[in-house]
VEXMIPA-574279 format. One record per residue (C-alpha): x, y, z; residue in one letter; residue number from 1. Coordinates in steps of 0.5 Angstrom, whole numbers. Example, Ala and Ser with C-alpha at 12.3 -4.5 7.8 and 13.67 -1.06 7.14 Angstrom:
+-------+-------+-------+------+-----+
:     u :     v :     w : type : seq :
+-------+-------+-------+------+-----+
:    25 :    -9 :    16 :    a :   1 :
:    27 :    -2 :    14 :    s :   2 :
+-------+-------+-------+------+-----+
This chain:
+-------+-------+-------+------+-----+
:     u :     v :     w : type : seq :
+-------+-------+-------+------+-----+
:   206 :   148 :   185 :    m :   1 :
:   208 :   155 :   182 :    a :   2 :
:   214 :   158 :   184 :    d :   3 :
:   212 :   164 :   188 :    t :   4 :
:   216 :   171 :   189 :    f :   5 :
:   214 :   177 :   192 :    d :   6 :
:   215 :   181 :   185 :    y :   7 :
:   215 :   178 :   178 :    v :   8 :
:   218 :   183 :   173 :    i :   9 :
:   216 :   182 :   166 :    v :  10 :
:   222 :   184 :   161 :    g :  11 :
:   229 :   185 :   163 :    a :  12 :
:   229 :   192 :   159 :    g :  13 :
:   231 :   199 :   161 :    s :  14 :
:   226 :   199 :   166 :    a :  15 :
:   226 :   192 :   168 :    g :  16 :
:   233 :   192 :   170 :    c :  17 :
:   233 :   198 :   175 :    v :  18 :
:   227 :   195 :   178 :    l :  19 :
:   230 :   188 :   179 :    a :  20 :
:   236 :   192 :   182 :    n :  21 :
:   232 :   197 :   187 :    r :  22 :
:   227 :   192 :   189 :    l :  23 :
:   232 :   186 :   191 :    s :  24 :
:   236 :   191 :   196 :    e :  25 :
:   232 :   188 :   201 :    d :  26 :
:   235 :   181 :   202 :    a :  27 :
:   228 :   179 :   205 :    g :  28 :
:   225 :   181 :   198 :    t :  29 :
:   225 :   176 :   193 :    s :  30 :
:   224 :   178 :   185 :    v :  31 :
:   223 :   174 :   179 :    c :  32 :
:   225 :   177 :   172 :    v :  33 :
:   222 :   174 :   166 :    l :  34 :
:   226 :   176 :   159 :    e :  35 :
:   223 :   173 :   153 :    a :  36 :
:   230 :   173 :   150 :    g :  37 :
:   237 :   170 :   151 :    p :  38 :
:   243 :   173 :   156 :    k :  39 :
:   247 :   179 :   153 :    d :  40 :
:   253 :   174 :   151 :    w :  41 :
:   254 :   176 :   144 :    h :  42 :
:   260 :   181 :   143 :    p :  43 :
:   256 :   185 :   138 :    y :  44 :
:   252 :   188 :   144 :    i :  45 :
:   258 :   190 :   148 :    h :  46 :
:   262 :   193 :   142 :    l :  47 :
:   259 :   200 :   141 :    p :  48 :
:   260 :   200 :   133 :    a :  49 :
:   256 :   193 :   134 :    g :  50 :
:   250 :   197 :   134 :    f :  51 :
:   250 :   197 :   126 :    i :  52 :
:   249 :   189 :   127 :    k :  53 :
:   245 :   188 :   133 :    t :  54 :
:   240 :   193 :   129 :    f :  55 :
:   237 :   187 :   125 :    h :  56 :
:   240 :   180 :   129 :    m :  57 :
:   233 :   177 :   130 :    k :  58 :
:   236 :   172 :   136 :    g :  59 :
:   237 :   179 :   140 :    i :  60 :
:   232 :   183 :   137 :    n :  61 :
:   224 :   183 :   136 :    w :  62 :
:   225 :   185 :   129 :    a :  63 :
:   218 :   188 :   128 :    y :  64 :
:   215 :   191 :   122 :    q :  65 :
:   210 :   197 :   123 :    q :  66 :
:   203 :   196 :   119 :    e :  67 :
:   203 :   200 :   112 :    p :  68 :
:   202 :   208 :   114 :    g :  69 :
:   197 :   212 :   110 :    p :  70 :
:   202 :   218 :   110 :    w :  71 :
:   208 :   214 :   108 :    t :  72 :
:   207 :   212 :   102 :    g :  73 :
:   204 :   205 :   104 :    g :  74 :
:   211 :   203 :   107 :    r :  75 :
:   212 :   198 :   112 :    s :  76 :
:   217 :   201 :   117 :    i :  77 :
:   222 :   197 :   121 :    y :  78 :
:   221 :   197 :   128 :    a :  79 :
:   227 :   194 :   132 :    p :  80 :
:   227 :   193 :   139 :    r :  81 :
:   231 :   189 :   144 :    g :  82 :
:   230 :   182 :   146 :    k :  83 :
:   236 :   180 :   151 :    t :  84 :
:   238 :   182 :   158 :    l :  85 :
:   238 :   190 :   158 :    g :  86 :
:   232 :   190 :   152 :    g :  87 :
:   233 :   196 :   147 :    s :  88 :
:   239 :   199 :   152 :    s :  89 :
:   243 :   193 :   149 :    s :  90 :
:   242 :   194 :   142 :    i :  91 :
:   241 :   202 :   141 :    n :  92 :
:   245 :   207 :   139 :    g :  93 :
:   248 :   209 :   146 :    h :  94 :
:   245 :   216 :   146 :    i :  95 :
:   244 :   219 :   153 :    y :  96 :
:   239 :   224 :   153 :    n :  97 :
:   234 :   226 :   158 :    r :  98 :
:   229 :   230 :   154 :    g :  99 :
:   227 :   237 :   156 :    q : 100 :
:   225 :   239 :   163 :    r : 101 :
:   219 :   242 :   160 :    q : 102 :
:   217 :   235 :   158 :    d : 103 :
:   216 :   233 :   165 :    f : 104 :
:   213 :   239 :   167 :    d : 105 :
:   208 :   237 :   162 :    t : 106 :
:   207 :   230 :   164 :    w : 107 :
:   205 :   233 :   171 :    a : 108 :
:   200 :   238 :   168 :    q : 109 :
:   197 :   233 :   164 :    l : 110 :
:   194 :   230 :   171 :    g : 111 :
:   201 :   226 :   173 :    n : 112 :
:   202 :   229 :   180 :    r : 113 :
:   210 :   227 :   182 :    g : 114 :
:   212 :   227 :   175 :    w : 115 :
:   214 :   234 :   174 :    g : 116 :
:   222 :   236 :   173 :    y : 117 :
:   223 :   237 :   180 :    p : 118 :
:   220 :   231 :   182 :    d : 119 :
:   224 :   226 :   177 :    v : 120 :
:   231 :   230 :   177 :    l : 121 :
:   233 :   226 :   183 :    p : 122 :
:   232 :   220 :   180 :    y : 123 :
:   236 :   222 :   174 :    f : 124 :
:   241 :   224 :   178 :    k : 125 :
:   241 :   217 :   182 :    r : 126 :
:   241 :   213 :   176 :    l : 127 :
:   247 :   216 :   173 :    e : 128 :
:   255 :   217 :   174 :    r : 129 :
:   256 :   222 :   169 :    r : 130 :
:   264 :   223 :   167 :    v : 131 :
:   265 :   229 :   164 :    g : 132 :
:   262 :   236 :   163 :    e : 133 :
:   256 :   238 :   167 :    g : 134 :
:   253 :   242 :   174 :    e : 135 :
:   252 :   237 :   180 :    d : 136 :
:   245 :   241 :   180 :    t : 137 :
:   243 :   237 :   174 :    y : 138 :
:   248 :   231 :   174 :    r : 139 :
:   249 :   225 :   178 :    g : 140 :
:   256 :   222 :   179 :    r : 141 :
:   255 :   216 :   183 :    d : 142 :
:   250 :   212 :   180 :    g : 143 :
:   250 :   205 :   176 :    n : 144 :
:   250 :   208 :   169 :    l : 145 :
:   256 :   211 :   166 :    t : 146 :
:   255 :   217 :   162 :    v : 147 :
:   261 :   219 :   158 :    t : 148 :
:   262 :   224 :   152 :    t : 149 :
:   267 :   222 :   146 :    m : 150 :
:   274 :   223 :   148 :    d : 151 :
:   277 :   224 :   142 :    w : 152 :
:   276 :   230 :   137 :    r : 153 :
:   273 :   227 :   130 :    d : 154 :
:   275 :   233 :   125 :    p : 155 :
:   268 :   232 :   121 :    l : 156 :
:   265 :   233 :   128 :    c : 157 :
:   269 :   239 :   129 :    e : 158 :
:   267 :   242 :   122 :    a : 159 :
:   260 :   240 :   123 :    f : 160 :
:   259 :   244 :   130 :    m : 161 :
:   263 :   250 :   127 :    a : 162 :
:   258 :   250 :   121 :    g : 163 :
:   252 :   250 :   126 :    a : 164 :
:   255 :   255 :   130 :    m : 165 :
:   257 :   260 :   124 :    s : 166 :
:   249 :   260 :   123 :    l : 167 :
:   248 :   262 :   131 :    g : 168 :
:   247 :   256 :   134 :    i : 169 :
:   251 :   256 :   141 :    p : 170 :
:   255 :   251 :   143 :    r : 171 :
:   252 :   247 :   149 :    n : 172 :
:   257 :   244 :   154 :    p : 173 :
:   251 :   239 :   157 :    d : 174 :
:   244 :   239 :   154 :    y : 175 :
:   242 :   234 :   160 :    n : 176 :
:   243 :   240 :   164 :    g : 177 :
:   240 :   247 :   165 :    a : 178 :
:   238 :   248 :   157 :    i : 179 :
:   238 :   243 :   152 :    q : 180 :
:   238 :   248 :   146 :    e : 181 :
:   245 :   248 :   142 :    g : 182 :
:   250 :   244 :   139 :    v : 183 :
:   255 :   239 :   142 :    s : 184 :
:   258 :   232 :   142 :    y : 185 :
:   253 :   226 :   144 :    a : 186 :
:   253 :   224 :   151 :    q : 187 :
:   253 :   216 :   151 :    r : 188 :
:   253 :   210 :   155 :    t : 189 :
:   260 :   208 :   153 :    i : 190 :
:   265 :   206 :   158 :    q : 191 :
:   272 :   204 :   156 :    n : 192 :
:   270 :   203 :   149 :    g : 193 :
:   264 :   198 :   152 :    l : 194 :
:   257 :   199 :   152 :    r : 195 :
:   254 :   200 :   159 :    v : 196 :
:   247 :   197 :   158 :    s : 197 :
:   241 :   197 :   163 :    a : 198 :
:   243 :   190 :   164 :    s : 199 :
:   251 :   191 :   165 :    t : 200 :
:   249 :   197 :   170 :    a : 201 :
:   244 :   195 :   174 :    f : 202 :
:   242 :   187 :   173 :    l : 203 :
:   248 :   184 :   173 :    r : 204 :
:   250 :   187 :   180 :    p : 205 :
:   243 :   185 :   182 :    a : 206 :
:   244 :   178 :   180 :    m : 207 :
:   249 :   177 :   185 :    k : 208 :
:   244 :   177 :   190 :    r : 209 :
:   241 :   170 :   192 :    p : 210 :
:   234 :   173 :   192 :    n : 211 :
:   234 :   175 :   185 :    v : 212 :
:   232 :   170 :   180 :    h : 213 :
:   233 :   171 :   172 :    v : 214 :
:   229 :   167 :   167 :    r : 215 :
:   231 :   168 :   160 :    t : 216 :
:   228 :   165 :   154 :    h : 217 :
:   222 :   166 :   158 :    a : 218 :
:   216 :   169 :   154 :    h : 219 :
:   210 :   171 :   158 :    a : 220 :
:   204 :   169 :   155 :    t : 221 :
:   199 :   172 :   160 :    g : 222 :
:   197 :   175 :   167 :    i : 223 :
:   194 :   170 :   172 :    v : 224 :
:   188 :   173 :   176 :    f : 225 :
:   184 :   172 :   182 :    d : 226 :
:   178 :   176 :   181 :    g : 227 :
:   181 :   183 :   179 :    k : 228 :
:   188 :   181 :   183 :    r : 229 :
:   194 :   180 :   179 :    a : 230 :
:   197 :   174 :   182 :    i : 231 :
:   202 :   171 :   177 :    g : 232 :
:   205 :   170 :   170 :    v : 233 :
:   204 :   165 :   165 :    r : 234 :
:   210 :   164 :   160 :    y : 235 :
:   213 :   159 :   156 :    v : 236 :
:   221 :   157 :   155 :    k : 237 :
:   223 :   155 :   148 :    g : 238 :
:   218 :   158 :   144 :    g : 239 :
:   212 :   155 :   141 :    k : 240 :
:   214 :   148 :   143 :    s : 241 :
:   216 :   150 :   150 :    g : 242 :
:   212 :   147 :   156 :    t : 243 :
:   207 :   152 :   159 :    p : 244 :
:   210 :   155 :   166 :    t : 245 :
:   207 :   159 :   171 :    e : 246 :
:   210 :   164 :   177 :    v : 247 :
:   206 :   167 :   182 :    r : 248 :
:   207 :   174 :   185 :    a : 249 :
:   206 :   175 :   193 :    a : 250 :
:   206 :   182 :   192 :    k : 251 :
:   206 :   185 :   185 :    e : 252 :
:   206 :   184 :   178 :    v : 253 :
:   210 :   189 :   174 :    i : 254 :
:   210 :   189 :   166 :    l : 255 :
:   216 :   192 :   163 :    a : 256 :
:   216 :   189 :   156 :    g : 257 :
:   216 :   196 :   153 :    g : 258 :
:   211 :   200 :   148 :    t : 259 :
:   209 :   194 :   144 :    y : 260 :
:   210 :   188 :   148 :    n : 261 :
:   206 :   191 :   155 :    s : 262 :
:   200 :   193 :   151 :    p : 263 :
:   200 :   186 :   148 :    q : 264 :
:   201 :   182 :   154 :    l : 265 :
:   195 :   186 :   157 :    l : 266 :
:   190 :   185 :   151 :    q : 267 :
:   192 :   178 :   151 :    l : 268 :
:   190 :   177 :   159 :    s : 269 :
:   184 :   181 :   158 :    g : 270 :
:   185 :   188 :   159 :    i : 271 :
:   184 :   192 :   153 :    g : 272 :
:   179 :   195 :   149 :    p : 273 :
:   173 :   190 :   150 :    g : 274 :
:   171 :   189 :   143 :    e : 275 :
:   178 :   187 :   141 :    l : 276 :
:   178 :   182 :   146 :    l : 277 :
:   172 :   179 :   145 :    q : 278 :
:   173 :   179 :   137 :    q : 279 :
:   179 :   174 :   139 :    h : 280 :
:   175 :   170 :   144 :    g : 281 :
:   179 :   173 :   150 :    i : 282 :
:   175 :   174 :   157 :    a : 283 :
:   175 :   181 :   159 :    v : 284 :
:   178 :   182 :   166 :    v : 285 :
:   177 :   190 :   165 :    r : 286 :
:   175 :   194 :   159 :    d : 287 :
:   180 :   199 :   158 :    l : 288 :
:   180 :   202 :   151 :    p : 289 :
:   186 :   206 :   152 :    a : 290 :
:   191 :   200 :   152 :    v : 291 :
:   195 :   200 :   146 :    g : 292 :
:   192 :   207 :   144 :    a : 293 :
:   196 :   214 :   144 :    n : 294 :
:   202 :   210 :   140 :    l : 295 :
:   207 :   215 :   138 :    h : 296 :
:   215 :   216 :   136 :    d : 297 :
:   219 :   221 :   133 :    h : 298 :
:   220 :   221 :   126 :    f : 299 :
:   226 :   223 :   122 :    n : 300 :
:   229 :   224 :   115 :    t : 301 :
:   236 :   224 :   113 :    y : 302 :
:   241 :   228 :   108 :    l : 303 :
:   247 :   225 :   105 :    v : 304 :
:   254 :   228 :   103 :    w : 305 :
:   259 :   224 :    99 :    r : 306 :
:   266 :   226 :   103 :    c : 307 :
:   272 :   228 :   100 :    s : 308 :
:   276 :   225 :   106 :    q : 309 :
:   277 :   218 :   108 :    p : 310 :
:   275 :   219 :   115 :    v : 311 :
:   268 :   216 :   115 :    t : 312 :
:   266 :   209 :   118 :    i : 313 :
:   264 :   207 :   110 :    n : 314 :
:   271 :   207 :   109 :    d : 315 :
:   272 :   202 :   114 :    l : 316 :
:   267 :   197 :   110 :    a : 317 :
:   271 :   199 :   103 :    m : 318 :
:   278 :   197 :   106 :    s : 319 :
:   281 :   191 :   109 :    a : 320 :
:   287 :   195 :   111 :    a : 321 :
:   283 :   200 :   115 :    r : 322 :
:   279 :   195 :   118 :    k : 323 :
:   285 :   192 :   121 :    v : 324 :
:   288 :   199 :   123 :    q : 325 :
:   281 :   201 :   126 :    a : 326 :
:   281 :   194 :   130 :    g : 327 :
:   288 :   195 :   132 :    v : 328 :
:   287 :   202 :   135 :    q : 329 :
:   281 :   200 :   138 :    y : 330 :
:   284 :   194 :   142 :    a : 331 :
:   290 :   198 :   144 :    l : 332 :
:   287 :   205 :   146 :    t : 333 :
:   279 :   203 :   146 :    r : 334 :
:   278 :   209 :   141 :    s : 335 :
:   276 :   210 :   134 :    g : 336 :
:   270 :   209 :   130 :    h : 337 :
:   269 :   202 :   133 :    l : 338 :
:   269 :   205 :   140 :    s : 339 :
:   262 :   209 :   138 :    n : 340 :
:   256 :   208 :   134 :    a : 341 :
:   257 :   213 :   129 :    g : 342 :
:   252 :   218 :   132 :    i : 343 :
:   257 :   223 :   134 :    y : 344 :
:   254 :   230 :   135 :    a : 345 :
:   248 :   234 :   134 :    g : 346 :
:   244 :   240 :   135 :    a : 347 :
:   237 :   242 :   138 :    f : 348 :
:   234 :   247 :   135 :    v : 349 :
:   227 :   251 :   134 :    k : 350 :
:   223 :   250 :   127 :    s : 351 :
:   220 :   257 :   129 :    d : 352 :
:   223 :   262 :   134 :    p : 353 :
:   216 :   263 :   137 :    r : 354 :
:   217 :   256 :   140 :    l : 355 :
:   219 :   256 :   147 :    e : 356 :
:   223 :   249 :   147 :    t : 357 :
:   227 :   246 :   141 :    p : 358 :
:   222 :   241 :   137 :    d : 359 :
:   228 :   239 :   132 :    l : 360 :
:   234 :   235 :   133 :    q : 361 :
:   240 :   235 :   128 :    i : 362 :
:   244 :   228 :   129 :    n : 363 :
:   251 :   228 :   125 :    m : 364 :
:   253 :   221 :   123 :    f : 365 :
:   260 :   219 :   121 :    g : 366 :
:   257 :   214 :   116 :    w : 367 :
:   251 :   213 :   111 :    s : 368 :
:   246 :   208 :   109 :    a : 369 :
:   244 :   206 :   102 :    l : 370 :
:   239 :   202 :   105 :    e : 371 :
:   236 :   201 :   113 :    r : 372 :
:   232 :   195 :   112 :    l : 373 :
:   230 :   189 :   117 :    r : 374 :
:   235 :   185 :   113 :    t : 375 :
:   241 :   190 :   116 :    g : 376 :
:   244 :   197 :   115 :    i : 377 :
:   248 :   197 :   108 :    k : 378 :
:   253 :   203 :   107 :    p : 379 :
:   254 :   207 :   101 :    h : 380 :
:   260 :   204 :    97 :    p : 381 :
:   264 :   211 :    98 :    f : 382 :
:   266 :   216 :   104 :    s : 383 :
:   260 :   219 :   106 :    a : 384 :
:   256 :   222 :   112 :    f : 385 :
:   249 :   224 :   114 :    t : 386 :
:   245 :   229 :   117 :    l : 387 :
:   239 :   227 :   120 :    s : 388 :
:   233 :   232 :   122 :    p : 389 :
:   229 :   229 :   128 :    v : 390 :
:   222 :   232 :   129 :    h : 391 :
:   221 :   232 :   137 :    l : 392 :
:   214 :   234 :   137 :    r : 393 :
:   210 :   229 :   133 :    p : 394 :
:   202 :   230 :   132 :    e : 395 :
:   200 :   223 :   129 :    g : 396 :
:   198 :   218 :   134 :    r : 397 :
:   197 :   210 :   133 :    g : 398 :
:   196 :   204 :   136 :    t : 399 :
:   198 :   197 :   138 :    v : 400 :
:   193 :   191 :   138 :    r : 401 :
:   193 :   184 :   138 :    i : 402 :
:   192 :   180 :   131 :    k : 403 :
:   190 :   174 :   134 :    s : 404 :
:   190 :   170 :   141 :    p : 405 :
:   197 :   167 :   140 :    d : 406 :
:   201 :   170 :   145 :    p : 407 :
:   207 :   169 :   140 :    l : 408 :
:   205 :   172 :   134 :    a : 409 :
:   207 :   179 :   133 :    p : 410 :
:   202 :   185 :   135 :    p : 411 :
:   199 :   190 :   129 :    a : 412 :
:   204 :   196 :   130 :    i : 413 :
:   200 :   202 :   127 :    q : 414 :
:   203 :   209 :   127 :    f : 415 :
:   200 :   215 :   124 :    n : 416 :
:   207 :   218 :   122 :    f : 417 :
:   206 :   225 :   118 :    l : 418 :
:   199 :   226 :   120 :    a : 419 :
:   199 :   233 :   120 :    s : 420 :
:   202 :   239 :   116 :    e : 421 :
:   206 :   241 :   122 :    y : 422 :
:   210 :   234 :   122 :    d : 423 :
:   212 :   236 :   115 :    f : 424 :
:   214 :   243 :   116 :    q : 425 :
:   218 :   242 :   122 :    a : 426 :
:   222 :   236 :   118 :    l : 427 :
:   223 :   241 :   112 :    i : 428 :
:   225 :   246 :   116 :    y : 429 :
:   230 :   241 :   119 :    g : 430 :
:   232 :   239 :   112 :    a : 431 :
:   234 :   246 :   110 :    r : 432 :
:   238 :   247 :   116 :    l : 433 :
:   242 :   241 :   115 :    a : 434 :
:   244 :   244 :   108 :    r : 435 :
:   245 :   250 :   111 :    q : 436 :
:   250 :   247 :   116 :    i : 437 :
:   253 :   243 :   110 :    a : 438 :
:   254 :   249 :   106 :    a : 439 :
:   258 :   253 :   111 :    q : 440 :
:   266 :   254 :   110 :    p : 441 :
:   268 :   249 :   116 :    a : 442 :
:   265 :   243 :   112 :    l : 443 :
:   267 :   245 :   105 :    q : 444 :
:   274 :   241 :   106 :    p : 445 :
:   269 :   235 :   107 :    f : 446 :
:   263 :   236 :   102 :    v : 447 :
:   264 :   233 :    95 :    v : 448 :
:   256 :   233 :    93 :    e : 449 :
:   249 :   232 :    96 :    e : 450 :
:   247 :   225 :    95 :    v : 451 :
:   241 :   224 :    98 :    i : 452 :
:   236 :   227 :    96 :    p : 453 :
:   240 :   231 :    92 :    g : 454 :
:   239 :   238 :    90 :    r : 455 :
:   234 :   237 :    85 :    q : 456 :
:   229 :   236 :    91 :    c : 457 :
:   228 :   243 :    93 :    e : 458 :
:   221 :   245 :    93 :    t : 459 :
:   216 :   244 :    99 :    d : 460 :
:   212 :   239 :    95 :    e : 461 :
:   219 :   235 :    93 :    q : 462 :
:   221 :   235 :   100 :    m : 463 :
:   214 :   232 :   102 :    k : 464 :
:   215 :   227 :    97 :    a : 465 :
:   222 :   225 :    99 :    e : 466 :
:   220 :   225 :   107 :    i : 467 :
:   214 :   220 :   105 :    r : 468 :
:   219 :   216 :   101 :    l : 469 :
:   225 :   216 :   106 :    r : 470 :
:   223 :   218 :   113 :    g : 471 :
:   223 :   213 :   118 :    v : 472 :
:   221 :   212 :   126 :    s : 473 :
:   227 :   214 :   130 :    n : 474 :
:   226 :   208 :   134 :    l : 475 :
:   223 :   212 :   141 :    h : 476 :
:   216 :   209 :   141 :    p : 477 :
:   212 :   211 :   147 :    v : 478 :
:   205 :   212 :   150 :    g : 479 :
:   201 :   205 :   149 :    t : 480 :
:   200 :   205 :   157 :    c : 481 :
:   199 :   212 :   158 :    r : 482 :
:   199 :   215 :   165 :    m : 483 :
:   194 :   220 :   167 :    g : 484 :
:   187 :   220 :   170 :    r : 485 :
:   181 :   219 :   165 :    g : 486 :
:   178 :   215 :   160 :    a : 487 :
:   184 :   215 :   155 :    d : 488 :
:   189 :   213 :   160 :    c : 489 :
:   192 :   206 :   163 :    v : 490 :
:   195 :   207 :   169 :    v : 491 :
:   195 :   212 :   175 :    d : 492 :
:   201 :   217 :   177 :    p : 493 :
:   203 :   211 :   181 :    r : 494 :
:   203 :   206 :   175 :    l : 495 :
:   198 :   202 :   177 :    r : 496 :
:   193 :   199 :   172 :    v : 497 :
:   186 :   202 :   172 :    y : 498 :
:   181 :   197 :   175 :    g : 499 :
:   185 :   191 :   177 :    v : 500 :
:   190 :   190 :   183 :    e : 501 :
:   197 :   188 :   184 :    g : 502 :
:   199 :   190 :   177 :    l : 503 :
:   203 :   196 :   175 :    r : 504 :
:   207 :   198 :   168 :    v : 505 :
:   214 :   201 :   168 :    a : 506 :
:   217 :   203 :   161 :    d : 507 :
:   216 :   208 :   156 :    a : 508 :
:   209 :   206 :   154 :    s : 509 :
:   207 :   210 :   160 :    i : 510 :
:   209 :   216 :   158 :    m : 511 :
:   203 :   221 :   156 :    p : 512 :
:   208 :   225 :   151 :    q : 513 :
:   214 :   223 :   148 :    v : 514 :
:   220 :   227 :   151 :    p : 515 :
:   224 :   232 :   146 :    g : 516 :
:   230 :   227 :   146 :    g : 517 :
:   232 :   219 :   146 :    n : 518 :
:   228 :   215 :   151 :    t : 519 :
:   233 :   210 :   154 :    n : 520 :
:   235 :   215 :   159 :    a : 521 :
:   227 :   217 :   161 :    p : 522 :
:   225 :   209 :   161 :    s : 523 :
:   231 :   208 :   166 :    i : 524 :
:   228 :   214 :   170 :    m : 525 :
:   221 :   211 :   170 :    i : 526 :
:   224 :   204 :   173 :    g : 527 :
:   228 :   208 :   179 :    e : 528 :
:   221 :   212 :   180 :    k : 529 :
:   217 :   206 :   180 :    c : 530 :
:   221 :   202 :   185 :    a : 531 :
:   221 :   207 :   190 :    a : 532 :
:   213 :   208 :   189 :    m : 533 :
:   213 :   200 :   190 :    v : 534 :
:   217 :   200 :   196 :    l : 535 :
:   213 :   206 :   199 :    e : 536 :
:   206 :   203 :   198 :    d : 537 :
:   209 :   196 :   201 :    s : 538 :
:   211 :   200 :   207 :    q : 539 :
:   204 :   204 :   208 :    t : 540 :
:   200 :   198 :   206 :    g : 541 :
:   197 :   201 :   199 :    d : 542 :
:   200 :   196 :   195 :    i : 543 :
:   193 :   192 :   195 :    d : 544 :
:   190 :   199 :   193 :    r : 545 :
:   186 :   199 :   186 :    q : 546 :
:   188 :   205 :   182 :    a : 547 :
:   182 :   209 :   182 :    a : 548 :
+-------+-------+-------+------+-----+
């Protein structure tokens, strides 16, 4: 007989950890969480600068590769995702950025009543414990997730912000507040020099309750149905040689596996494009063509300058003495380069003054990379820093589709980056703005020369070629289980999967449009809001209702 719980959550990532916490607050409710990866024990997870290592550690990272892209020179771009307790919140760059209020108003306008900015703001406030600047109208002070701003002033960052302000970009004390536009230090999920992941903030407190059961190394292989109702999940523990196991859900199954894994599991379970499922011999439970469609992500390029002063993270890699010095500083004060992921500051700007909201983010990195590959991040062998323009409003859309009925095989991840002229022009504007910032007097004491792409790259066509060659995913994939109403959607505004009962999706895959910012904070908010809806539906009796 399979173990039975009220709720089975697939994935202990940003949303899944919150769901486990909130749904288990009632001692009479039992929750089981299945996580394909291990516990979040590795020291690099918790050391903020360990992000550079977790970027490619296969033991805690799915380490996917995208399919070659038609507009990116046929390159296969690396697609890391967290595979451990906390999911991608345990391996990301720590940045806390909700996006713009207009993002969520747009979600609501697309048919998702209850997802406008006034609706989601209370959930953002509930989840966070903001330490630092911010009006209480917009910021939470008593939540689980600690959000801080770097408490030491880096001279290179100060010069970057001064350079931006000299071009008329205003200093913004809180880009998660009333407005996003402007330049500021990055807000991050770091406290006392340690990462604050969804696992440490939400799951660990929940695991102290006897009604929460977390199973690691548990790779979900399929959803169990009784007719059209989801009643459980099949999984294997320990890889291909593991014993198939089943766990039952008396109330609901909730997928929180993320933008790649949630649509993959739906397709493996018979929910997805009927032709694709039949091609792989999978019985169709519900022909739902939108499963795996609408895949999109921010796209970014980067420019690198050789630095005249030894103030970058590259300098640590080149000097044993500086490594020791940084280690001592971190051990004694929990400050310095090791207490950060190296993403120190940024500016939100418009590529066209006619736009209502920013469509570009210029990130300032206190390091530079010669290579950013699946095998790891290799820094330049000299002091350098990076300015990286990120396009927040991409127009290209792609897919996630199973390549075989093998549940342990990776899916085909096909982005269509740079599918429009606007995608290119926004990044070209961002690259030129980055050059203008670097040319300002404030940064001149630090700049020796532009290394990437170099001043020989000047015309629009040269810049397009550079972006095709070097541009990468900004690791904010969304949209493959799109929320909304219509044939192009997978879940309704209460996150119930269309055409079946007892099954919801709650992760970044439900976002109909990527927010103008990083996706970890909105994903945690989705977990908060989903938990509230699940509990509400349970009380009203709507838990057995099928999405219309």
